C-alpha positions as MATLAB code, in Angstrom:
seq = 'MKSVFFAVAMLIHFSPGIFAQTAKKTATRPNVIIIFMDDMGYGDPECYAGVNYKTPSINRLAAEGMRFTNFYAAQAVCSASRAGLLTGCYPNRVGIHGALMPWAEIALNTNEETIASVLKQAGYHTGMIGKWHLGAKAPNLPVHYGFDEYLGLPYSNDMWPVNYDGKPVTDSSNRKFRYPQLPLLDGDRPVRYIKTLEDQGTLTATYTRRACDFIKQNKSRPFFLYLAHSMVHVPIYASPKFLGKSGAGLFGDVMMEVDWSVNEVMRTLKEQGVDKNTLVVFTSDNGPWLTFGDHAGNTGGLREGKGTSWEGGQREPCIIRWPGVIPAGTVCNNLAATIDLLPTIAKFSGAALPKNKIDGVDISSLLLGKEGANPRDELAYYYGRNNLEAVRKGSWKLVLPHRGQTYKTYMPGKNGFPGGYAEADVPLALYDLAHDPGETLDVQKAHPDVVQNLMTVAEKYRAALGDDLTKTPCAECREPAKINNTKNDLK';
ca = [
       0.000    0.000    0.000;
       2.808    2.414    0.840;
       4.289    1.882   -2.597;
       0.969    2.842   -4.198;
       0.846    6.098   -2.235;
       4.487    6.782   -3.168;
       3.711    6.230   -6.825;
       0.748    8.617   -6.687;
       2.872   11.219   -4.911;
       5.561   10.968   -7.561;
       2.942   11.284  -10.293;
       1.645   14.492   -8.710;
       5.164   15.851   -8.269;
       6.569   15.076  -11.681;
       3.487   15.183  -13.921;
       1.402   18.252  -13.069;
       0.366   18.516  -16.705;
      -1.689   15.335  -16.371;
      -3.932   17.097  -13.882;
      -4.317   20.073  -16.185;
      -5.436   17.701  -18.957;
      -7.852   15.975  -16.584;
      -9.260   19.347  -15.608;
     -10.013   20.187  -19.229;
     -11.889   16.914  -19.658;
     -13.877   16.915  -16.411;
     -14.393   20.517  -15.391;
     -17.820   22.058  -15.861;
     -18.871   25.354  -14.372;
     -18.232   24.766  -10.684;
     -20.283   25.876   -7.739;
     -18.121   28.163   -5.606;
     -17.897   28.495   -1.829;
     -15.558   30.954   -0.119;
     -15.196   30.378    3.623;
     -13.671   33.592    4.927;
     -12.530   33.598    8.534;
     -12.102   36.726   10.662;
      -8.736   37.402   12.354;
      -7.566   33.812   11.856;
      -3.777   33.777   11.835;
      -1.468   31.924    9.470;
      -0.652   29.448   12.239;
      -4.176   28.774   13.534;
      -5.299   25.737   11.491;
      -3.630   22.559   12.689;
      -2.356   21.819    9.171;
      -0.332   25.046    9.322;
       0.931   25.389   12.890;
      -2.099   25.129   15.177;
      -1.294   23.699   18.603;
      -3.212   22.314   21.589;
      -6.443   21.733   19.629;
      -7.486   19.695   16.597;
      -8.909   20.826   13.245;
      -9.494   17.517   11.432;
     -11.995   18.946    8.927;
      -9.680   21.755    7.827;
      -6.855   19.206    7.705;
      -8.992   17.009    5.454;
      -9.716   19.976    3.195;
      -5.957   20.438    2.786;
      -5.436   16.728    2.161;
      -8.041   16.845   -0.605;
      -6.931   20.145   -2.136;
      -4.065   22.602   -2.451;
      -2.549   24.361    0.567;
      -0.895   27.720   -0.071;
       2.076   28.955    1.962;
       2.473   32.431    0.438;
      -1.127   33.617    0.232;
      -2.026   37.202    1.151;
      -5.041   39.186    2.236;
      -5.534   42.440    0.355;
      -4.780   44.417    3.498;
      -4.369   43.593    7.203;
      -7.685   45.016    8.408;
     -11.366   44.077    8.108;
     -13.171   46.345    5.623;
     -10.192   46.906    3.344;
      -9.483   43.180    3.175;
     -13.102   42.338    2.296;
     -13.259   45.023   -0.378;
     -10.169   43.471   -1.963;
     -11.556   39.953   -1.870;
     -14.898   40.834   -3.444;
     -13.707   43.294   -6.105;
     -10.347   41.805   -7.085;
      -8.779   45.203   -6.398;
      -6.333   46.651   -3.952;
      -8.716   48.307   -1.459;
      -7.316   51.779   -2.066;
      -8.285   51.472   -5.736;
     -11.964   51.289   -4.676;
     -11.632   53.877   -1.905;
     -11.985   51.573    1.115;
      -9.609   51.598    4.070;
      -9.538   50.529    7.708;
     -12.466   48.999    9.579;
     -15.628   50.954    8.818;
     -17.614   52.049   11.857;
     -21.437   51.737   11.908;
     -21.526   55.515   11.386;
     -18.847   55.594    8.660;
     -19.376   58.173    5.947;
     -18.175   55.862    3.167;
     -19.088   52.387    1.902;
     -18.202   50.217   -1.068;
     -19.622   51.898   -4.137;
     -22.572   49.980   -5.595;
     -21.048   50.647   -9.023;
     -18.230   48.249   -8.174;
     -18.597   44.744   -9.588;
     -18.035   41.898   -7.141;
     -17.500   38.159   -7.389;
     -21.228   37.859   -6.687;
     -22.325   40.271   -9.405;
     -20.141   38.764  -12.145;
     -21.295   35.239  -11.242;
     -24.930   36.333  -11.043;
     -24.626   37.728  -14.553;
     -23.248   34.329  -15.584;
     -26.355   32.567  -14.271;
     -25.314   31.698  -10.720;
     -27.555   31.976   -7.663;
     -25.565   33.949   -5.122;
     -25.734   34.086   -1.350;
     -23.785   35.608    1.501;
     -23.759   34.579    5.148;
     -21.838   36.304    7.937;
     -19.847   39.491    8.360;
     -20.211   42.111    5.611;
     -18.404   45.274    6.847;
     -18.581   47.291    3.631;
     -21.614   49.414    4.526;
     -23.890   49.456    7.581;
     -27.316   49.991    6.023;
     -29.210   49.765    2.720;
     -28.397   50.363   -0.062;
     -24.888   49.364    0.989;
     -25.653   45.834    2.177;
     -24.891   42.605    0.269;
     -28.176   42.245   -1.642;
     -27.256   45.448   -3.478;
     -23.894   44.073   -4.675;
     -24.939   40.979   -6.592;
     -26.024   38.712   -3.736;
     -29.497   37.217   -4.085;
     -29.762   36.623   -0.350;
     -27.970   37.534    2.856;
     -27.943   36.608    6.544;
     -25.356   38.073    8.886;
     -23.867   41.018   10.746;
     -23.320   44.308    8.907;
     -19.932   44.837   10.589;
     -17.564   43.399   13.211;
     -19.037   41.547   16.172;
     -17.152   43.776   18.649;
     -18.980   46.865   17.415;
     -21.669   46.664   20.094;
     -22.458   48.494   23.375;
     -21.053   45.720   25.542;
     -17.905   45.674   27.696;
     -15.100   43.142   27.440;
     -16.632   41.313   30.436;
     -19.880   40.796   28.505;
     -21.874   43.367   30.478;
     -23.799   46.216   28.796;
     -22.035   49.580   28.696;
     -23.804   52.206   30.816;
     -21.014   54.769   31.096;
     -21.416   57.383   28.362;
     -17.671   58.127   28.509;
     -16.882   54.575   27.381;
     -16.152   54.566   23.642;
     -18.374   51.491   23.239;
     -21.401   53.422   24.509;
     -21.790   54.997   21.072;
     -22.318   51.700   19.270;
     -25.894   50.769   18.317;
     -27.306   47.364   19.160;
     -25.660   44.692   16.989;
     -28.205   43.417   14.437;
     -28.414   40.063   12.709;
     -29.803   40.947    9.289;
     -31.789   38.898    6.799;
     -31.555   40.867    3.583;
     -31.777   44.493    4.668;
     -33.828   43.900    7.824;
     -32.795   42.938   11.369;
     -34.277   39.657   12.587;
     -32.725   39.761   16.075;
     -29.963   41.481   18.040;
     -26.740   40.097   19.480;
     -26.699   41.342   23.066;
     -24.691   38.833   25.125;
     -21.637   36.611   24.841;
     -24.007   33.660   24.674;
     -25.626   35.317   21.641;
     -22.154   35.596   20.106;
     -21.780   31.884   20.697;
     -24.774   31.166   18.436;
     -23.284   32.825   15.357;
     -21.122   29.997   14.005;
     -23.957   27.474   14.205;
     -26.513   29.954   12.805;
     -24.294   30.707    9.830;
     -23.581   27.026    9.282;
     -27.238   25.983    9.279;
     -28.039   28.696    6.755;
     -25.077   27.641    4.594;
     -26.214   24.030    4.529;
     -29.784   25.089    3.699;
     -28.443   27.261    0.882;
     -26.597   24.291   -0.620;
     -29.687   22.060   -0.391;
     -31.943   24.654   -1.983;
     -29.584   25.404   -4.871;
     -28.022   22.018   -5.660;
     -29.742   21.879   -9.052;
     -28.224   25.117  -10.366;
     -24.821   26.812  -10.246;
     -24.371   28.684   -6.987;
     -21.901   30.952   -5.227;
     -21.810   31.073   -1.429;
     -19.695   33.562    0.512;
     -19.566   32.315    4.113;
     -17.836   35.022    6.141;
     -17.592   33.797    9.727;
     -17.533   36.300   12.591;
     -15.141   34.075   14.525;
     -12.331   34.081   15.534;
     -12.655   37.863   15.913;
     -13.169   38.962   19.526;
     -15.393   38.693   21.439;
     -14.997   34.980   20.845;
     -17.551   32.505   22.139;
     -18.828   29.056   21.278;
     -22.112   27.189   21.558;
     -22.689   24.915   24.603;
     -21.858   21.871   22.465;
     -18.227   23.062   22.214;
     -17.590   25.132   25.344;
     -14.861   23.538   27.425;
     -14.474   20.632   24.997;
     -11.173   21.411   23.279;
      -8.978   21.346   26.373;
      -7.260   24.439   24.972;
      -9.337   27.241   26.466;
     -12.044   29.296   24.792;
      -9.993   29.958   21.655;
      -9.544   26.210   21.196;
     -13.284   25.696   21.684;
     -14.034   28.299   19.017;
     -11.557   26.683   16.605;
     -13.175   23.330   17.305;
     -16.612   24.733   16.371;
     -15.258   26.457   13.264;
     -13.780   23.123   12.210;
     -17.177   21.488   12.817;
     -18.722   24.142   10.552;
     -16.314   23.256    7.736;
     -17.248   19.611    8.149;
     -20.984   20.389    8.007;
     -20.578   22.339    4.775;
     -18.461   19.617    3.178;
     -20.790   16.849    4.402;
     -23.800   18.676    2.945;
     -22.077   19.082   -0.419;
     -21.459   15.353   -0.547;
     -24.968   14.395    0.600;
     -26.508   16.661   -2.037;
     -24.362   15.193   -4.802;
     -22.486   18.397   -5.660;
     -19.223   17.714   -3.840;
     -17.210   16.919   -6.945;
     -18.269   20.044   -8.811;
     -17.784   22.613   -6.074;
     -14.672   24.736   -5.718;
     -14.124   25.514   -2.026;
     -11.772   28.241   -0.776;
     -10.846   28.492    2.915;
      -8.887   31.569    4.008;
      -8.905   34.592    6.335;
      -9.206   38.373    6.168;
      -6.058   39.248    8.148;
      -3.774   38.011   10.895;
      -4.572   37.612   14.588;
      -5.367   40.527   16.905;
      -2.469   39.705   19.185;
      -3.301   42.264   21.867;
      -6.085   39.920   23.038;
      -3.586   37.270   24.087;
      -5.310   33.969   24.894;
      -8.377   35.052   22.887;
      -6.253   35.626   19.775;
      -4.633   33.145   17.426;
      -1.055   32.748   16.271;
       0.983   33.680   13.241;
       3.011   30.502   12.960;
       6.168   32.475   13.742;
       5.522   35.320   11.322;
       6.210   38.852   12.564;
       3.520   40.970   14.297;
      -0.197   40.567   13.454;
      -3.415   42.285   12.424;
      -3.095   45.953   11.598;
       0.460   45.695   10.307;
       2.142   45.120    6.964;
       4.501   42.572    8.471;
       3.926   38.987    7.360;
       1.903   38.133   10.470;
      -0.639   40.764    9.503;
      -1.204   39.903    5.879;
      -0.010   36.368    5.078;
      -2.929   33.973    5.573;
      -3.748   30.289    5.545;
      -5.453   29.327    2.294;
      -6.743   25.996    1.064;
      -8.511   25.510   -2.274;
     -10.263   22.248   -3.145;
     -11.974   21.006   -6.304;
     -11.905   17.197   -6.637;
     -10.575   15.864   -9.914;
      -9.392   19.297  -11.023;
      -7.062   20.612   -8.322;
      -4.507   17.904   -7.471;
      -5.169   16.620   -3.965;
      -2.661   16.863   -1.150;
      -0.485   19.442   -2.892;
       1.316   22.475   -1.511;
       1.745   25.697   -3.491;
       4.633   27.950   -2.472;
       3.917   30.528   -5.179;
       2.737   34.019   -4.370;
      -1.052   34.495   -4.532;
      -3.660   36.747   -2.926;
      -7.362   37.151   -2.239;
      -7.548   39.749   -5.025;
      -6.718   36.891   -7.414;
      -9.838   34.911   -6.552;
     -12.242   36.972   -8.671;
     -10.410   36.562  -12.005;
      -9.668   32.907  -11.236;
     -13.280   32.079  -10.388;
     -14.423   34.023  -13.449;
     -12.105   31.901  -15.588;
     -13.480   28.617  -14.229;
     -17.114   29.757  -14.394;
     -17.005   31.465  -17.778;
     -18.064   34.776  -16.223;
     -16.995   38.109  -17.695;
     -14.417   40.159  -15.807;
     -15.464   43.535  -14.341;
     -15.486   46.417  -16.786;
     -13.320   48.564  -14.505;
      -9.648   47.761  -13.955;
      -8.800   45.199  -11.276;
      -5.503   44.168   -9.686;
      -6.041   40.432   -9.320;
      -4.517   37.892  -11.692;
      -5.841   34.521  -12.821;
      -4.108   31.822  -10.734;
      -5.908   28.880  -12.355;
      -2.559   27.681  -13.745;
      -1.349   27.156  -10.172;
      -4.526   25.323   -9.196;
      -4.256   23.049  -12.223;
      -0.669   22.187  -11.351;
       0.851   23.573  -14.552;
       4.606   23.257  -14.551;
       6.457   26.567  -14.274;
       3.292   28.608  -13.631;
       3.915   31.849  -11.753;
       1.073   34.278  -12.513;
       1.819   36.618   -9.581;
       5.428   37.617   -8.942;
       4.908   40.763   -6.868;
       2.645   42.295   -4.238;
       2.047   45.750   -2.791;
       1.432   46.064    0.956;
      -0.830   49.076    1.480;
      -2.241   50.125    4.837;
      -4.148   53.067    6.307;
      -5.925   55.344    3.871;
      -3.279   54.880    1.209;
       0.162   54.175    2.697;
       2.490   51.993    0.643;
       4.404   50.281    3.465;
       6.166   47.464    1.589;
       6.519   45.676   -1.736;
       7.425   42.086   -2.510;
       8.919   40.570   -5.645;
       9.737   36.895   -5.671;
      11.026   36.051   -2.214;
      12.318   39.565   -1.557;
      10.348   42.029    0.551;
      11.315   45.684    0.834;
       9.785   47.387    3.873;
       9.435   51.099    3.204;
       9.858   53.728    5.942;
       6.605   54.313    7.814;
       5.104   54.544   11.266;
       3.364   51.327   12.207;
       1.676   49.438   14.977;
       3.595   46.982   17.158;
       2.485   44.419   19.723;
       5.998   44.036   21.143;
       5.865   46.867   23.691;
       3.125   45.620   26.038;
       2.053   42.310   27.479;
      -1.017   40.857   25.722;
      -4.343   40.758   27.516;
      -6.291   37.692   28.617;
      -9.823   36.431   29.229;
     -11.274   38.728   26.573;
      -9.558   41.923   27.704;
      -6.977   43.595   25.453;
      -3.423   44.411   26.370;
      -1.743   47.408   24.826;
       0.125   48.165   21.665;
       2.199   51.057   20.500;
       3.346   52.782   17.355;
       6.946   52.748   16.206;
       8.964   54.168   13.349;
       9.804   51.444   10.855;
      12.991   52.026    8.836;
      13.807   50.870    5.327;
      14.687   47.170    5.391;
      15.084   44.236    3.003;
      14.093   40.694    3.940;
      14.608   37.416    2.116;
      11.338   35.659    2.945;
      12.561   32.359    1.500;
      15.085   32.090    4.336;
      13.692   34.536    6.870;
       9.858   34.501    6.887;
       9.921   35.972   10.393;
      11.547   39.153    9.026;
      14.342   39.209   11.585;
      17.417   40.082    9.486;
      17.712   43.205    7.328;
      19.980   42.311    4.400;
      19.795   45.512    2.355;
      23.529   46.225    2.672;
      24.340   42.868    1.084;
      21.875   43.339   -1.797;
      21.769   46.984   -2.954;
      20.741   45.862   -6.435;
      17.643   44.130   -5.036;
      16.761   47.254   -3.061;
      16.991   49.350   -6.202;
      14.874   46.875   -8.166;
      12.161   46.888   -5.502;
      12.252   50.680   -5.299;
      11.352   50.655   -8.992;
       8.449   48.298   -8.223;
       7.282   50.655   -5.465;
       7.367   53.615   -7.843;
       5.198   51.692  -10.292;
       2.512   51.220   -7.639;
       2.779   54.832   -6.516;
       2.249   56.020  -10.079;
      -0.962   54.006  -10.378;
      -2.419   53.897   -6.862;
      -0.640   56.723   -5.086;
       1.063   56.771   -1.690;
       0.213   59.079    1.200;
       3.657   58.500    2.726;
       5.330   60.180   -0.235;
       2.382   62.508   -0.889;
       1.774   60.844   -4.258;
      -1.845   61.215   -5.410;
      -3.739   58.220   -6.719;
      -4.143   58.356  -10.483;
      -6.442   55.338  -10.797;
      -8.485   55.299   -7.576;
     -12.270   55.200   -7.754;
     -14.647   56.874   -5.322;
     -16.418   54.955   -2.551;
     -20.096   55.504   -1.837;
     -20.752   58.564    0.339;
     -23.030   58.077    3.354;
     -24.930   60.844    5.121;
     -25.480   59.416    8.621;
     -27.635   60.936   11.323;
     -27.916   59.926   14.968;
     -31.213   58.165   14.314;
     -29.637   56.036   11.581;
     -27.547   54.221   14.177;
     -30.433   52.966   16.291;
];
C-alpha cells in the first residue's frame, strides 16, 4: 500500500500537466464556496501550525486540495481586506480603508462589480452569510452588490455596546457606549440582536445551518456562497456543544466549532451530490489581533499581526479544493492573494471580468498544477488610507519607511480583555522571505541591487495607486459611496 501512495505522490510531483489535462476533460462550471474567517492567523489551522487543539476537517480539506504557503489578504484590516476579496482590487483602488464604523461616511460603491455580481450575470444563484463590513445599512448591504440573499452582521461583532466582560455599557464616557445594538440581518432587515456573549456563541452554528440550507436549496443550479464567519474575531464565544471541549481554552473551543462548521458544509455538499463540482476556498481576512492574548490566534512564527504590513498581519492560511481538477494533497509555495480569486473564479465559471480595472490575476494555472506557472510575482502592501508600506517581488520584501503598529511593547491581555500596543517608526529594510519569513534580518547592505529593483516596483505602484507616505496622489483610484449618517440612523 505504501508503494501505491508513493507512486501517486511521484505522479503528482513530476506530472502536473496530467492534472491540467484531466481538468479540461472533467471541469464544468463549478459551484463556488468561499469560507472567509475573521482574524484567523497563518498558524491557527492545525495543518499550518495550530497547537493544543485539533482541526481535522480543515486538515482534510488540505489533504483533498491545495494548501498555499504564500497567500495574502488584500490588506491587514477588516473592511479593506473584504473590499479586496470581493472586487479583485487593492482596497485603495476602490476607496476603502480601515475597519468601517457603523456611522462611517463611506461604503463600497454599488457601481463596483463583485464576485457575486459577475457570477450572477453568468447565471449563478448567489448568497452571503456572515460578516459584511462594507456598509452598515441599505443600499450598501450585500443584496445590493450581486447577492441574491444575505444573513449576517453588517460589521464586526465587537462593534456593540457591551464591555469586554460581557456586560452592557452604561457609562457614556466609554467609547463602546456609542455603538448601536448589533443586528443580525436577513436581507436588509434585522431579525434579532446580538446582546450577550451567549448570543455571540450562536453565530457559528446559525451561519452554518443557513449555509447548509443554501446548498440544499440550490443544488440543481450553479451557486456561489460567501460564508464570512464572525469568529475568531473577539469577542470569541462558542455554543454549549463546544464550550470547554477542546482542552485548549475558549480559543480552542471556538476553533473546534469552526472546524465542525467546515465539516458540516463539506458533508452537505457530498450528501446533495455536488461535492465533486464545487470549488471551495478556505482563508482569512487578516492576521490575529495579538493584543487579546489567549483570545487571539497565532501567526506561525511570522512577525507581528493584524493591523500591520509585516507577514503576520497579511499572510494567511489558504486551502482551495476542487476534486478531480485541483490535485489533492499538494502544496503551493507561489505568491497568490485574495484579489486573485475573482479573475480565477471568473475563468473557471465562464463569467466576464469587471469592466473597470482590477488588480487580481488569474491563478488557475497554479490550481491546475501547470509546470512553471507563476502568474503573480509581486505584491504591494498598502495600509491606512493609502500608505504603501512594503513591496514584494519573488522572495524579496522591501519594507518602506513608515510609522506602524507593534504588539511588542506591552504584554497581551487575557480572558477577553486587550493588552496594549504602540506605534513605532519602521525604517527601510530588506528581507529574504525564503530564508527569513519571520523578518528578523535586514539584508539591504548585502543586496543593494535588489533594493533598487524593488524601489522601482514601489514607484510603479505609486504612479498608479498613489502613496500618502510620499504625498503621491492616486491616479487610478475610484470613489467609494458617500453616506450621510444621522444619529437616528444608528439605532
